[in-house]
Every structure is written in C-alpha cells, then in structure tokens.
DOTORKOL-610782 format. One record per residue (C-alpha): residue number from 1; residue in three letters; z, x, y. Coordinates in steps of 0.2 Angstrom, whole numbers. Layout:
DOTORKOL-610782
NUM ALA Z X Y
...
//
This chain:
DOTORKOL-610782
1 UNK 44 179 -44
2 UNK 63 181 -42
3 UNK 73 170 -52
4 UNK 76 153 -43
5 UNK 94 148 -42
6 UNK 93 131 -32
7 UNK 113 129 -30
8 UNK 113 148 -20
9 UNK 98 143 -8
10 UNK 105 140 9
11 UNK 88 136 20
12 UNK 71 129 16
13 UNK 59 136 28
14 UNK 41 129 34
15 UNK 34 147 37
16 UNK 15 144 44
17 UNK 1 132 42
18 UNK -18 136 47
19 UNK -35 128 46
20 UNK -50 138 44
21 UNK -64 127 50
22 UNK -78 138 43
23 UNK -73 135 26
24 UNK -63 116 28
25 UNK -47 124 20
26 UNK -31 121 27
27 UNK -15 132 22
28 UNK 3 127 21
29 UNK 15 139 18
30 UNK 33 137 13
31 UNK 50 147 8
32 UNK 67 147 2
33 UNK 78 158 12
34 UNK 70 174 14
35 UNK 59 172 -3
36 UNK 42 173 -8
37 UNK 29 161 3
38 UNK 24 146 -8
39 UNK 5 141 -2
40 UNK -2 124 -4
41 UNK -20 122 0
42 UNK -30 107 5
43 UNK -49 108 5
44 UNK -59 95 16
45 UNK -77 95 11
46 UNK -92 97 23
47 UNK -88 112 32
48 UNK -92 122 42
49 UNK -83 109 54
50 UNK -88 112 75
51 UNK -70 107 84
52 UNK -71 106 103
53 UNK -56 108 115
54 UNK -48 90 113
55 UNK -53 88 93
56 UNK -48 106 91
57 UNK -29 101 96
58 UNK -29 85 89
59 UNK -33 94 71
60 UNK -20 106 75
61 UNK -8 92 79
62 UNK -13 82 63
63 UNK -12 100 52
64 UNK 7 101 57
65 UNK 10 85 53
66 UNK 3 86 36
67 UNK 12 104 34
68 UNK 29 95 37
69 UNK 27 79 26
70 UNK 19 89 12
71 UNK 34 100 12
72 UNK 44 86 3
73 UNK 34 93 -13
74 UNK 45 110 -11
75 UNK 60 104 -1
76 UNK 66 94 -16
77 UNK 67 109 -28
78 UNK 84 113 -20
79 UNK 87 101 -7
80 UNK 95 115 3
81 UNK 107 110 20
82 UNK 97 119 32
83 UNK 78 114 37
84 UNK 69 128 49
85 UNK 52 129 58
86 UNK 47 146 60
87 UNK 29 143 69
88 UNK 31 129 81
89 UNK 43 116 87
90 UNK 45 97 86
91 UNK 52 84 97
92 UNK 66 73 92
93 UNK 54 58 88
94 UNK 45 68 75
95 UNK 61 75 68
96 UNK 66 57 67
97 UNK 50 52 57
98 UNK 52 66 46
99 UNK 70 61 42
100 UNK 65 44 38
101 UNK 50 50 27
102 UNK 63 63 18
103 UNK 78 52 15
104 UNK 68 35 10
105 UNK 54 45 1
106 UNK 66 54 -11
107 UNK 77 38 -13
108 UNK 73 37 -34
109 UNK 74 57 -33
110 UNK 91 57 -27
111 UNK 97 42 -38
112 UNK 90 49 -54
113 UNK 98 65 -51
114 UNK 113 60 -45
115 UNK 112 66 -26
116 UNK 117 60 -10
117 UNK 105 64 4
118 UNK 113 54 18
119 UNK 117 67 32
120 UNK 109 81 24
121 UNK 92 80 29
122 UNK 91 86 46
123 UNK 75 92 55
124 UNK 77 105 71
125 UNK 71 95 86
126 UNK 67 112 99
127 UNK 54 104 110
128 UNK 53 91 123
129 UNK 42 76 120
130 UNK 24 80 123
131 UNK 9 70 133
132 UNK 4 54 123
133 UNK -11 59 112
134 UNK -27 55 120
135 UNK -42 45 113
136 UNK -57 57 106
137 UNK -71 45 105
138 UNK -69 43 87
139 UNK -81 32 77
140 UNK -75 15 69
141 UNK -80 22 52
142 UNK -66 21 39
143 UNK -59 33 27
144 UNK -54 21 14
145 UNK -41 28 1
146 UNK -46 25 -17
147 UNK -34 26 -33
148 UNK -44 19 -46
149 UNK -34 3 -48
150 UNK -38 -15 -43
151 UNK -30 -14 -24
152 UNK -41 -2 -16
153 UNK -57 -10 -23
154 UNK -50 -24 -16
155 UNK -50 -17 0
156 UNK -67 -8 -1
157 UNK -76 -25 -4
158 UNK -67 -34 10
159 UNK -72 -21 21
160 UNK -90 -22 14
161 UNK -90 -40 16
162 UNK -85 -37 34
163 UNK -100 -25 37
164 UNK -87 -11 41
165 UNK -93 8 37
166 UNK -83 16 25
167 UNK -82 32 15
168 UNK -73 30 -1
169 UNK -60 45 0
170 UNK -49 52 -14
171 UNK -38 68 -17
172 UNK -39 78 -32
173 UNK -49 80 -47
174 UNK -46 64 -58
175 UNK -64 57 -65
176 UNK -56 41 -67
177 UNK -56 40 -50
178 UNK -72 48 -46
179 UNK -81 35 -59
180 UNK -72 21 -49
181 UNK -79 28 -32
182 UNK -97 32 -37
183 UNK -96 12 -43
184 UNK -94 7 -26
185 UNK -109 13 -21
186 UNK -103 20 -5
187 UNK -103 37 3
188 UNK -88 48 -3
189 UNK -76 61 1
190 UNK -67 70 -13
191 UNK -53 81 -3
192 UNK -45 95 -16
193 UNK -27 99 -15
194 UNK -20 113 -23
195 UNK 0 113 -25
196 UNK 9 132 -23
197 UNK 7 138 -43
198 UNK 25 144 -41
199 UNK 31 127 -40
200 UNK 28 124 -59
201 UNK 37 141 -63
202 UNK 53 134 -51
203 UNK 54 118 -61
204 UNK 55 128 -77
205 UNK 69 138 -70
206 UNK 80 122 -67
207 UNK 75 117 -49
208 UNK 78 98 -46
209 UNK 62 87 -50
210 UNK 57 70 -49
211 UNK 46 58 -37
212 UNK 41 60 -21
213 UNK 33 51 -8
214 UNK 15 54 -13
215 UNK 8 41 -3
216 UNK 14 49 13
217 UNK 7 64 9
218 UNK -9 58 4
219 UNK -8 48 22
220 UNK -6 64 31
221 UNK -20 73 22
222 UNK -32 58 26
223 UNK -27 60 45
224 UNK -33 77 46
225 UNK -48 73 37
226 UNK -53 59 48
227 UNK -52 70 64
228 UNK -63 83 54
229 UNK -76 70 50
230 UNK -75 57 65
231 UNK -68 43 57
232 UNK -58 33 68
233 UNK -49 22 53
234 UNK -37 28 39
235 UNK -37 12 27
236 UNK -24 10 13
237 UNK -22 -4 0
238 UNK -4 -6 0
239 UNK 2 -26 -1
240 UNK 17 -32 6
241 UNK 28 -31 -11
242 UNK 28 -12 -8
243 UNK 41 -15 4
244 UNK 54 -21 -10
245 UNK 64 -9 -21
246 UNK 73 -11 -37
247 UNK 92 -18 -34
248 UNK 103 -6 -45
249 UNK 117 -18 -51
250 UNK 133 -11 -57
251 UNK 143 -17 -73
252 UNK 153 -30 -65
253 UNK 136 -38 -57
254 UNK 137 -32 -39
255 UNK 122 -24 -30
256 UNK 126 -5 -27
257 UNK 109 1 -20
258 UNK 91 -3 -17
259 UNK 80 11 -23
260 UNK 62 9 -19
261 UNK 50 19 -30
262 UNK 35 15 -18
263 UNK 43 17 -1
264 UNK 29 27 8
265 UNK 17 11 3
266 UNK 29 0 12
267 UNK 30 -8 29
268 UNK 43 3 37
269 UNK 33 19 34
270 UNK 16 11 38
271 UNK 23 5 54
272 UNK 33 22 56
273 UNK 18 34 53
274 UNK 3 25 59
275 UNK 13 22 77
276 UNK 16 41 77
277 UNK -2 44 73
278 UNK -8 35 88
279 UNK 5 42 100
280 UNK 6 61 95
281 UNK -11 64 85
282 UNK -26 53 92
283 UNK -25 37 101
284 UNK -40 30 93
285 UNK -34 35 76
286 UNK -30 20 67
287 UNK -19 20 51
288 UNK -16 4 40
289 UNK -15 -4 25
290 UNK -29 -19 23
291 UNK -19 -29 10
292 UNK -1 -29 19
293 UNK -2 -48 23
294 UNK -5 -49 4
295 UNK 5 -52 -12
296 UNK 2 -43 -28
297 UNK -4 -60 -36
298 UNK -14 -63 -20
299 UNK -23 -45 -23
300 UNK -25 -49 -42
301 UNK -32 -66 -36
302 UNK -46 -57 -25
303 UNK -50 -44 -38
304 UNK -52 -57 -52
305 UNK -68 -65 -40
306 UNK -79 -49 -45
307 UNK -82 -41 -63
308 UNK -92 -25 -55
309 UNK -77 -14 -59
310 UNK -69 -21 -75
311 UNK -74 -6 -87
312 UNK -71 7 -73
313 UNK -53 4 -65
314 UNK -36 8 -71
315 UNK -20 7 -64
316 UNK -11 14 -78
317 UNK -2 29 -70
318 UNK -2 40 -88
319 UNK -19 44 -81
320 UNK -14 52 -64
321 UNK 2 63 -71
322 UNK -2 81 -67
323 UNK 6 86 -83
324 UNK 7 78 -99
325 UNK -4 68 -111
326 UNK -17 56 -105
327 UNK -18 40 -114
328 UNK -35 39 -125
329 UNK -42 24 -116
330 UNK -40 18 -99
331 UNK -24 7 -101
332 UNK -10 14 -111
333 UNK -5 -4 -113
334 UNK 15 2 -114
335 UNK 20 8 -97
336 UNK 26 -4 -83
337 UNK 9 -3 -73
338 UNK -1 -9 -89
339 UNK 12 -23 -91
340 UNK 11 -29 -74
341 UNK -7 -27 -71
342 UNK -9 -38 -86
343 UNK 2 -50 -81
344 UNK -3 -53 -63
345 UNK -23 -55 -68
346 UNK -20 -66 -81
347 UNK -17 -82 -72
348 UNK -34 -78 -61
349 UNK -47 -73 -76
350 UNK -52 -80 -93
351 UNK -43 -75 -106
352 UNK -56 -66 -115
353 UNK -60 -56 -99
354 UNK -44 -49 -98
355 UNK -41 -45 -117
356 UNK -58 -35 -116
357 UNK -51 -25 -101
358 UNK -35 -20 -109
359 UNK -43 -19 -127
360 UNK -28 -30 -133
361 UNK -17 -45 -128
362 UNK -2 -37 -123
363 UNK 8 -54 -120
364 UNK 8 -59 -139
365 UNK 17 -42 -143
366 UNK 35 -45 -147
367 UNK 39 -26 -146
368 UNK 33 -26 -127
369 UNK 47 -38 -122
370 UNK 59 -27 -114
371 UNK 43 -19 -102
372 UNK 40 -38 -98
373 UNK 60 -42 -96
374 UNK 61 -28 -83
375 UNK 47 -35 -73
376 UNK 55 -52 -73
377 UNK 70 -45 -68
378 UNK 78 -52 -84
379 UNK 94 -42 -88
380 UNK 86 -27 -81
381 UNK 81 -20 -63
382 UNK 63 -19 -58
383 UNK 56 -3 -65
384 UNK 53 12 -54
385 UNK 35 10 -52
386 UNK 23 2 -40
387 UNK 23 -17 -48
388 UNK 27 -31 -38
389 UNK 42 -42 -35
390 UNK 51 -49 -49
391 UNK 48 -67 -43
392 UNK 29 -64 -43
393 UNK 32 -60 -62
394 UNK 41 -74 -65
395 UNK 29 -86 -57
396 UNK 16 -78 -65
397 UNK 23 -79 -83
398 UNK 28 -99 -78
399 UNK 10 -102 -73
400 UNK 5 -96 -91
401 UNK 18 -106 -101
402 UNK 10 -119 -94
403 UNK -7 -116 -101
404 UNK -13 -120 -119
405 UNK -24 -105 -120
406 UNK -8 -94 -116
407 UNK 7 -104 -119
408 UNK 9 -99 -139
409 UNK 8 -79 -136
410 UNK 25 -71 -142
411 UNK 30 -67 -124
412 UNK 25 -82 -115
413 UNK 32 -92 -129
414 UNK 51 -84 -128
415 UNK 50 -85 -109
416 UNK 48 -103 -109
417 UNK 60 -104 -122
418 UNK 74 -93 -117
419 UNK 72 -87 -101
420 UNK 64 -100 -90
421 UNK 78 -114 -92
422 UNK 88 -102 -82
423 UNK 77 -102 -68
424 UNK 75 -114 -51
425 UNK 58 -122 -54
426 UNK 56 -122 -36
427 UNK 55 -103 -36
428 UNK 41 -103 -50
429 UNK 25 -109 -39
430 UNK 12 -97 -38
431 UNK 4 -106 -24
432 UNK 17 -101 -10
433 UNK 14 -82 -16
434 UNK -4 -83 -13
435 UNK -3 -86 7
436 UNK -10 -74 18
437 UNK 4 -70 31
438 UNK 14 -57 38
439 UNK 16 -41 48
440 UNK 1 -28 47
441 UNK -7 -15 58
442 UNK -26 -20 54
443 UNK -35 -20 71
444 UNK -38 -37 77
445 UNK -58 -36 76
446 UNK -56 -30 59
447 UNK -43 -42 53
448 UNK -53 -57 59
449 UNK -68 -53 48
450 UNK -59 -49 33
451 UNK -45 -63 34
452 UNK -61 -75 33
453 UNK -65 -65 15
454 UNK -46 -67 7
455 UNK -47 -84 13
456 UNK -63 -88 4
//
C-alpha cells in the first residue's frame, strides 16, 4: 500500500458494509481520503441464516451500528478532522451516540498521545429520525459475553441459578477463553473478528496508536449476533466501579483530568448504547450489564463462593494482547490486573486457595510495592486498566492488615505501618462496598431472581 502520512490525511470514510446470510460474514470497509479500502470481517457461526422482512431490516440496522462503532479502530490512526459516511445516512441521535463513544472511548488514547479531541469528532447527521424500531418476538435467551475472567463467570452462574437460558459467547481465538467457556457446560458461540491487515502496517508507518473502547465494539458485534440467532438479551459483566476513571493530578496537586480506561464498560455507555439499541435496532433486544449494581469487591466475593473455575480463569491482560509475548502461566503476577484480582479475592477466600490459583503470594513481594501503590492511589493515579476504585483496594488491604494470616506479608505490613495511618478509618470498611445498589438496565423479571442469588 502507499506510504501512510497521518498528518496529511483530511477525511476518514465509512465506505460500505454488507452481510452475507449464506456464510455469516459481515464486511466493514473504511478508507482515509481516497486511499485503498481497509476491510474488517466479522463471522457469526450458524450460517446460513434465514432472515424475514422485519428481522432482515433489524440486521441491517445492527450491521450499520457495528460498522460505525468498529470504525474507531481505524479512525484513531490519523484522527482527521472530517468524517464521511458514503453508503447511508444517520440521524442526529445516532451521530450523538457515536461522538460520545469516540470522544470518551478514546480518552486514554488522546491523553497518552497528547491530543485534544474535543470539538474534533463530528459525525454527519444527514437523515431525519426514523420510526421507532419494532419488537421482533425475540426469545428470552441471553448471549452472555465471556472474557475468561472472574466477572463473566459470576454472571453466568447467577443466570444459571436464576434459570435463564444462555449461550456463552466470545470473540476471537483465545484458547484460554474457550477453555473457560467449555468449563461452564453451556452452549457456546465463538464469533470471529479479523481486523483489516493493513492496520498493522499503518501502525508501523507511524499511525497514532493506543487504547480503543473495545467493549463498545464487542457490544455491537453481540447485538448483531443476537439478531441472527434470535436471542433477546445481550449480557455483559461490568460492575459499577467501571464508571470511575483515573484522576490525573498535576505537580501542584490539582486534579486536571479524569481519564477512564474502561469508559465503554461504564454506566454512561451502557445507558446510551442500550437505549439506542431498543429505540433504533429492535425494541425487544435488551443490552445490559448484570453486575452493574455490584462493586469489584462484591463480584470477588461472589466468585470466591465457587471453586469450579479456579484452574481455568484468568484476568491477566497479557493473555489477551493481539501482539506481544503471552505469560508462561495464566497469571503473569506483575500487571495491574494480576495485582488487583489477587487483592480483591484475598479477603474472601482461604489464603492457600488464592496462592494456589496465582502460583505465588503477590502481597509478600516487596518489589511489587509500586504496582499496589497505584491501586491504592498512594503517590500515583489508578492504573489505566480495568481495576476497581482506589477505595476498594484500600479497604481490601485494611481488611488483610487486621488478619493474622496476612498481616505479616511484606506489602500488608508496609500498608499498616506507612499508609493506613494517613487514612480515615471510616472509609476503610469493606461491608459498605458489598451492598448491591445503584442504577442498572437489567430487566425486572431477571433482576428479581438474580438479586436473590447475589444476596445469598
């Protein structure tokens, strides 16, 4: 392909999208200026799909939504000032949703690249609002996204206890996720996603690179898959602390910015995206996070009740990088996710069980202090990772400092000696963080049954 000069690019184009019901393959095509097409494919197993009139129209709406959301992977390469949609038009509400997703979902990307995207991202609203989307008579079955970590497994077991029919669903070729999915014993759906191969070459030629709102993309993929398979629920497992970002503090101690690495796992995205799906795609297709009313510590407490997945799950993000070396075991023991999951589970399960899961005691390694300090927001902001709030980490550490089996470990002892005296004891109680409370989009009949499971 021609040389990629990010600073010379003026337009990002959504060229076309199409779905082949005979093969289950969706094509999503993009381009910069008048350059060559960048074509991504998404493959949903189960073809051929027979789509009637109303279902076919809903699939087309979902396909366009996916086309628009997935474009963030390519737009970020140059962040040009003009966005153009070639093959169809969108209304103001859809444009507003996409501007939210791109601006907030690229918040960490913009921060790390020294970019200000405010006022730069404008989707053309060239269509009048359409009629509200009709109900399609979808089944109450749920497509439940699984990522191989503790959160989705907590959702799966809660839905199982509530008697909700579910298909465990993931995107891509991770063997770790497949093993976890198969361990559930439930029906599975493995969706393929292939990025445009030129994207990797563009990155080598100096494109802007960084974090994208991958949960937003995966959400749009699962909405399309739900329509194709007749499922009426798309379920994710994002808890309430996903709505809180990392506070960026200047040298004089002033908070200058909040950057949320996991914005598309937060409540603002769930509300906006889920509402849009019901209004503009299918009225009876419900998108929600089952764990929204729970904190990370409450999720950890739920996970600790069941040892069925101890030898199979992993939240270590190094397992899921597209490029780069994978850890030799399921847990690298060095990244923020490993640190946080170890700390969150420690108050709720026997120490021997936790050390067996990780293969070592991360809290008895003085060299790990900087990583845990960031979780505690002690002399450092919260890591740009999907980890809990600083107050959750501080409460978990304080709980361990009060227990004979943990208090002698290097980092727990250091916390008790150096950090805890600076904290308000009233803000270190774990119990208040375990309450099931707050806003959510879980349908009432499902929530009634699931809440009882969480409260048990």
